[in-house]
Steps between C-alpha positions, in 0.01 A plus 500: 500500500631239256725759336664591832549132582657441158729797555612371841569155354709656224691729734815282527518475119443875462776575751738280303407674174548841660845398631600394148367821344691710753819298443472562126432871548786547748747280315727581213505319171766231522721291278222252425278770354788646299565154355130452417493837322808409294367158405147617416591818312402334171155425644443866586569635151177377345260742668222396734436136415540162674882512484501835678254377762716197572814715525322731744377204704851352516628838618234509774604151611866607507410799720328265745799265493743787562316595822634179655860619483610153391861394470625229265400215732155624598412608146585150371277354771208729410533436126523122550183496709303765314513321164310190615257709704413719201443181297269374779736213579580374851824573684503153656352156443124459470363284782177381340317577825133592476555873567709525181207423269215692343219261415397538137284193445522526121539127444676198651828607341488857630339499845729757664775747415798569723489851652879529516569373147223546245621232258467218756160327513342226712277230358186363666696190610746720694794466261656816359678616186700795373343619174817674376773257610618454140559794268539408135756685287501510120827536303431874447487550880123535530381342825154378594309266731231251410324183606832316544636770732340339805688300759365331811646636823550378855517728803705671619549631145724777374374603157755471225485496124688299243540580132430254222629573151248411230496538122274764349288239320458260791255220565317424825728200547810721468357742756427222749845346452679836531309575822584161650869539415518853639327397824733202541807719440364760744441237769855368454654847534 
């Protein structure tokens, strides 16, 4: 009986998937897919490897997008909102309310993780921090995060990142100073 119950609970999701599949089957390939094919042609030349798989996946996503029949305005709206969602970032400010947290209990510094934004954590004392608020950038363009990437946050909080330029052969002191300067400049902006 559990299987039937599971099926009934999944019925709304299955209906939505079926609607999408039918829309793709009934639809015609649109301008988005044609653009994806042009831009990923170089990825398809190498046979059946990771580049080809990614090109095929991008084509599948374009087919789904084309079923919406978007115009310039609505496509801009979808793209602007889809990017953050695919990066598991929130569309609006985090509230800090209890239902936003998954309790981890690892240590006093990492008691809970925000469900809406995975790089925001809550400490045992109730304060919170963004673990990737500062992104460090070397002169060659390589970017990374580290122990100085954290910044305390207050709710409501809209996650944002600032960049701190650092030399390739940097010291801990230079990292800390670069982070502090970048956070101050970001707060002033």
